[in-house]
N, C-alpha and C positions, 0 to 999 in steps of 0.2 A: 705494878709490875718491871721489872728489870730488864734491861737493853743491854746487847754487847757492849755498849760507850759505857755503862757504870762498869763490867766486869773490868774492859781496858785499863777504866780510871782506878780503879783499885787496884787493878798491878802495878799501874802505872804510881801510884802515892806510897803502896806498899815497899816496892825499891828505891825508889828515889829517893825516897825521905831515908835510909840508911846509908849513915856516914860509913859503914864497914863496904858497905855495894860501892858507892861511888868514891871513894878514896879508891879499891881495888882494881877497879879499872880505869886503861885508859880514856877511853872515850865518855859515854853520856846511856840513860836509860829516854829509852825514845816510844813513841808510837806509832813512830816511821820513822823507818833508819835514814840520816844524812845523806844523801845520793853522794857516790863514790867513796865512804866511810874505808878507811884505813885502822880504824880505831879497834878496842873491846868494846862493843855497844853492845847492850839488851837492850830486844826488841817487844812491845806486848802487846799480845791481841787476842780478840776470842769469837771464836765459833758458833754459832747461832743459838740463840738462848731460847728452851722452852716454853708453853705459855698455860702448862698444869698449875695446879695446886701447890706443889712443891715442885719450883721453878727450878731446872737443873740444864747447868753449861758447862762448857771447856775453853778455859783460858790457853794460850798460850803463849811462854816465855823464852826468845829466843836467844840464846847467849854466843854473839859472835866473838871470835881470837883469831885471827891471821895465823896464816903457818908458819912454819918453823922455814927459817933459811938455809938451808946447811949445803954444802962444797962435797961433791959427788963427781972424783976423776974429774977433776979440774972445773966443775960446771956445776952454776949455783941450780940447787932446786928447792922451789918452794910445793912441793906438792903435798907433804908431811904436816900432820896438825900438832899444832902445842896442845897436846893432852895435857900435858902438867896445869898448863892457866886453864883451859876448858873444868877441867875437876876440879881448880879451886876457887873458882866464880861459881859453877853450878853449885857446888855444895853451902856456898856462903846462901846464894838467891834461894834453894831449897828448904835452909834451913827459916827464912823467914813464911815461906810458903804453906809448909805441913802442915795440916790440922790447924789453922785461923778461923779469927773470926772478927770481921770488919764490916762495916756498915750493913746489917744485914744477910750478910754473906757466911756461910762455914764455908770452909774449902779445902779442898788438900790435895798432895802431889798424887798423881792419875799414875803416871810414867817419863818415862825420861829417854830420850837417846841422842846420837850424832849424826849429822848431816855433814855432806860438801858439797862448797859452794863456790863456785870460780877459784878462787887459790885462798882460801881460808875454810875452815869448818865452823860449825854454829852447833849448841848443844839445844838442846828441844825438850823446854820440861812444859809436859801439860798438867793442868790442875785443874780438879774438876769443885765445881761449883753446887750448891745449894740454897736456895731462898724461898720462902716461903711468899706464894704471890698472894700478896692483899686485896686484888682488883677483880678478884674468880668469886 
């Protein structure tokens, strides 16, 4: 049987072992984001894992990028997303995570979206995982 920790570990290993990722982002790949980070960070996690003969689960990859700082009528505005960087990093991660097989799991990108959180935006990539449950 696989667990949420297994999925989180797979996502972490795949992304943190890629020099394309680690040399591109200004921060790091984490299972929990460092407090008050202002860097470009990738955070991995997992939603619940089923216990059927074929285990199905969804993993999350959140790509955090600080907002742009622009001048609007002499006032600094930091509410605008840095869509260029979000897109660049999302495409790199997507390429590593779509239609892959790793440590007994087959997984692929299910969907991607952008969310706003404080003074930054993040790209969320949902990864669908499948594995044969050998304990059933």
